[in-house]
N, C-alpha and C positions, 0 to 999 in steps of 0.2 A: 786330392786330385785338382789338378789346374784343367780346367773347362777350356777345350780349345777356342770357345767363343771370347773368354778371358781374355786367352791369351792374344785372339786378335784384336780386341779392343785396348790391350795395353800396349803391343806394335802401332798399332793408330795415335794414340797419347804420345807413346816416344816419339813416333817419327813428326806430328806434329810439334811438340815442344822444341826437338832438332831443327826444324824447318822453321821455327818462329823466335829461336835463339831464348826460348824460355827452358823452363824446370819439370820434370816429369815428379809428381809427388807418389809415393807409396802410401797410402795410410792402410791400416787393417781396422776394420768394423765390429770391435771385441767386447761389444758390451754386452750380448747373448752369451754367455756363458756356457749354453749347452750345443751352440754352435759355434764354438772357435777353442782351438785347442794351441796349442802351442806348437808340435809337430805338424797342423795344420798350415801354419804361419811360414814355417821353415821350407814346406811343401813348395808357396807359392813364390817364395822368396830363390829354392833350387830352381825352381822350373822359369824364372825371368831369369836366372840368369846362364841355363842353357841357351835362351833366346838370345844371346849376349845382353841383355838389360843388367850389367851387375850393380853392386852396389856403390861404383861409382859413377852409375848412370842417371841415379834419381835420389832425390831426398825423402829421408827416411830409412827405414819404417819407423811412420806416426802408429801409435793408437788410441782409437776412440775414448777408450775408458780413461786417459792421461787428464783428459778434457771435460769430467763429470761435473765439477762445481761451475764451471763456464756454462754447462748446457742448463742448470739450475738456475744460474743465474738469469738467463736468458728467457725460460721459461716463465719467472717471476717477473720480469721486466712487461712481456705480452700480458699477464696477467693484470697487472699493476695500471698496465695502459689502457685496459680493457678490451682487448685485442684476443682475449684468451678466458674461460670463464669454467669454474667446477662444477662436475657433472655426477649425479649417483646414480646414475641410470645401469641396470643392467642388459643384457643382450635380450632377457628374456621381456624385460620391463617394452622394452623397443616395440618386437614382436608383439606383445600384447596388444599396445596402442594402434599398429597400424595393420596387423593382420598378415602382414608379409615378412615371411622368412628372409626374404633376398632384398630387402630394402632396407637402407643404409640408417643413418642417425637421425632423427627428426626434428633436433634442437628444444628439446623439450624443455632442460635445463638454462636455458639459454637465457632468461630473463629472473630466474629464483633468485639469483644473489648468493648463493653457495657459497661458502669457504672451504680449504683444504680440509680433508677428514677421512675418515677409514671408508674406502668403498668409495672414493671420489678422483675420478681421473681427470686429467687438465685438456679439456677440448679449445682448437682454434676457433673464432668466430671469423667463417668465412665470406664475404661478401654475396650481400642478397640478390643483386642486380649487376648487370654490365657482363663482362668478359675478359678473360686471364687469355692474353696472347703470348705466345711462345715464338721468339725468332729461330727456328731451328737451323743451325748451318748444315745438318743433313736433309732436312724435310722440308724446309721452307717455313713459312709462316703458318703453325697450328695453333686453334682458339678452341678454347674451354667455356663452356657457359659456368657462370660462379655459382647461378643454382643448383646445379646438379653436383656441385662438392658438396659433400657433406661437411659439418663441423668435425675435424677429423681429431684425433688423439694427440696428445703430446707430450703424457708423461700419463708414469700410472701411479695408482693410487698411492703407492710407498715414495710417491716422489721423482722413482728414476726415470728418465727422458726417455722417449722411443727415439728409434732411427730418424725419422724424418728431420725433427729438430736437430738433433744430435748433428746428423750431416752437414743442416745449415750452419751452423754455430762453426764446426770447424773447417768447414770453406773457409768462412768469413777469418777467422782467425788465421788462417795459411794464406790468405789475400788470393784465393784458385780463381783465376780470371776465367779457364774453360773448363768444362764438363762433359766428357766424351765418354758415352756409355751406351749398352744396348736399348734398343727399342721397347725392350720388355719396362724399361724404367720413367716410360715418357708420361704414365699416368699419377708419377709421382711429382712432374714437374710443376704444375701449375702451384700444386700444395707448398714447394718448396718456393718457386719465387716469390708465393705471398707472402711465406716469413722472412724472406731477406727484404722486400719490401717494409715488412710491418717491424722489423728490426732496425729500419734506416740505413738499409746496405743497396747498394746495386747487385743485381743479382747477373751473375757470370754469363758467359755463350753458352750456350745450351749445344750440344752434338748428338741426335740418338742414331746410333748404327743399326742396320738390317741384322736380324735374325738370322741365323744358319739353318739350312733345309738338306735333308739326305738326297739320294738319288731319286726319293719318290716325290720329292716337294714338298716332306714332314718335315716340321721344326724338329731340328734335332734334340734327343733326349738322351740322359744318361741311361733310363730303364730301356731303352732298346739300341742305342747306336752308341760308336765306342766314339768315347769324347774327352778321355783324359790326355791332355799332353805327354806326360809320363809313358804311357803305353808306347808311345809313337816313337819315343827316344829310346826306349828300352827294346824296340822291336828293330833299332839301327835305323831310324829317322835322321838326317844329319840336321842340325840347328841352322843351317844356310837355308836350306832347303826350304823347311817348313816355315823359317822366315819368312822367306820368298812367297810362298804359296799363300800365307794367310794374309798376306798383305794384297793379294789380289783379290779375295774374297771380298766384292763390294767396290775397288777401284781399281783403274790403270794406268799405267803409264801412258806418256806419248807414244803414235806409232804403235807397231805391231808384236814389241817386246814383250815378253813375260820371266823371262829368266836376266835377272839383271842383278848386279850388288847393291845392298840394302844403302847404302852410301848416294848411290844415284836416283833410286826411290826417293828417298828422305829429299833431296834436292828438289824433286818435280811435286813432293805430295803436297794437295790441299784440301780440306776438309772438307770445300765445297765442290770437289770432283766426286764425292763419294757418292756411288749409287744407295736411293734408299730403298730398293728393291731386294728382298730374299738372296743374299748367295749362299749359291749349293756349294756343300764342302763332297767334295770327289775324292776320295781315298784313291779310286785308281788313278786320277789325273796328278796327286800329292805322290804316288807310288812312282810315276814316270818322271818329274821333277828330280827326285831323289837321286833315280838311276841316270839321269842329267847331272847333277849335284857331282854323285859317286863319280862318273866317269873324269869330270874336269879336272880332279883333285891329280898331285903328282903322286906317282909311284910311293915316295917316302910317306906322304901325308894318307896315302889309303892304307897303308900297314900300320901306320900309328891308329888309325880309327880303328882298324879290326880288332886292335889288341884285346879289349873285353870282351869279344866271342873267340878269341883264341887261351882264355885264360884257363887255369887247371878248373877251377868251379863250374864253367859252362862248358868248354869241349868233351868229348866223349873218350879222349883218348887220354893215356898215363901224360902226365907232364915231362917224365925223364924223355919221352918218344918225340918233344916237340922240337923242332929244327928251324931255327928264326932262317938260317939259310937257305934252307929247303923252300920256305914259304916266300922268301923274297922273289926267289925264282918261280913259285907260284901264283904270286898277287899280281902281275899283267894279267896275267889269262884272267884270271879272276874276277879282275877290276872292270873287264867290259862285259858281264856277264850276270852282273846280281844288280838289284833295285834296290835291297836291303842290307845294310850290314850283318844283320843276322845269318842271311844267308851264306855266310862266308865259309860257316863251320861244316856244313853237309859237303860244298864245293871240296872243300882240301882234306875232307877228313883220313880218304884214301892214302895220303901220306905219310900218317902218322900212325893209324890204326896198326895191329900187327897181323891183321886180315880186316880186307873190307867188307864193310855191313852190307850184305846184299838184300837189296830190296826183290821180294819176292814175285811180284807183279812184273819188274824187270826180268826177273831171272826167269820167269816162266815162258816172256816172249823170246827173250833173246837166246836160249838153249833149246830150240826148237832143232831136229833133225836140219842140217847133219852139224851140228854145230862140234860136238866132240870131233869128230874129224879137221874140221876147220881150225879147233884150236891147236891139235896136233899137227899140224901143217904150218900154222902160223908160228909156234914155236921153233921149228926146224928153220921155218926161214928167217927170224931175226938171231937166232941163237949167234949166228957170225957176222951179222949185218952192222954197219958202221953206227954208234949208239947215237945218231942226232934226227931228226925230224922226218924228212923228206926221205931219207935211207928207209926208213920204217914204214912210211908210207907207202915206198914202192912196192915193198915187198909182199905187205900184206893188200895192197890192189892185185898183185898177182895171183896170189892164195885167191883171192874172189874170184876174178878172170877164170880159173880152172875150175870154179864151180857154176861158174855161169851167174854172180851174183856181184852188184855194183859194191863199189865200198864201202857206202854207209851199211849195205846189208853185211857186208863180212866182217866188221870192225864190230857189228855189235855185242857177239857173244865176246869177244875179245875185251871191248870196254868193260861189261861187267864182270865179267873173272878179275878184272885189274881193280875197277873203282866200285863196282856194287851196284851203280846205276845205267841205266839207258841217256841218260844227261846230263852233262858237266864239263868239264875243262875241255881243251882240245885233245884230242886222244894222245896224239904221237909225240906233242908235248911233255905230257904227262908222264908218259911211259918215258921220256929220255930223265927227265928230274925223278923218278922211280928207281931208274936203274935197271941194268939186262938182269941180273942172281934174282930181285924180287918179282920183275916182271913173269922171269921165266916160273918161277914157282908157283904165282897165283895163275898163270894159264895151267899149269900142270894140275893144281889143286882142283881147278874148276873145273876139267875134264875128268879128275877122276870121279867128282861129285856125279856129273854127269853120267858117266857109262856105270857108274853104281860099285865103283871100287873105292871110291871112300866113306 
């Protein structure tokens, strides 16, 4: 699963790198075997490619596990230089000394002069006084009290290096100049900045992006909210629409424009213009964006975009009943009426099923008296009509008038008889595509069902 928050972060990094003439680096933090699988990495790469960030747009993927020797070397350098020490305390030991299960490590082993050994972790010796200043590109100057930062662990008792040090070493090796990430990592930043300085390097520029919240202003959570980018892709959101929308979660271009090409966004994007306040991920607005993008497609591109939802393993009709030429006639009608590509199947299924799938609620509403009589009269009226939308509309309108009904009410039983639903594509254009014989057959079949003959 590729989190939408991660998707926004990588888009901001990509836009920033392109704007500044730099390079986006993709590195997989894979040293925790329990939290890393090859298929998860493939999912990240696939999701990024869908957003337009394919392998030609970044350096990598690199894997943290490839640099384990360098991580260990850096840990020993810190130890030899007196910036780190070995500690044999367990968590229970710390709680027993402090009497507080919420308190961090108390520095007990700082001056014990322990060497490496079973049960001993390597800890960084944080400054006893002073402040650590983070000049954040998004949040401004953020100050951390050194005394409030515990002597944090760098390596486990088996010698394996933990994420904080491994991440810093990898950034140094790859000459990372800017780190743009979620504000959830802000608490790690003073520790990482200390490590950069202790290893004799200038730290990168930091930028911490705001969290995303839902419509209730709660931080979005995979346990409660829909957060997987893949789920939106599979429902028929266009990559261009998703990319556009995510870019606006914390940043805005000049003027009042919202929908704009990504290249134009890149030209305007400055990380200093990103807002530090929480950004609302509004699915309704995203859906509206997607509808706008769908309507902006050429008909040919729209037809191509719909293909996955017309395939035999998705569509409800037999493969042999699908006619691309028929769909090409219906596509312009559907394009203006859907917000998600997945909606196309229900819009056009009436044209490819042997019989329409009747929505029972729609049937109950549309087939009230005098539905049977209206269906019979409509069939008679259109039997010899020119088979084109205006003529069909005129004949049906005349039938409705004879019953004192508006066109909308008169056409309701016809629409349900032919398409199975009360809402869908324009009726008369649909009838034109469906053809006279099939239209009349479905009207008669519905009439028989209403009168109990079927």
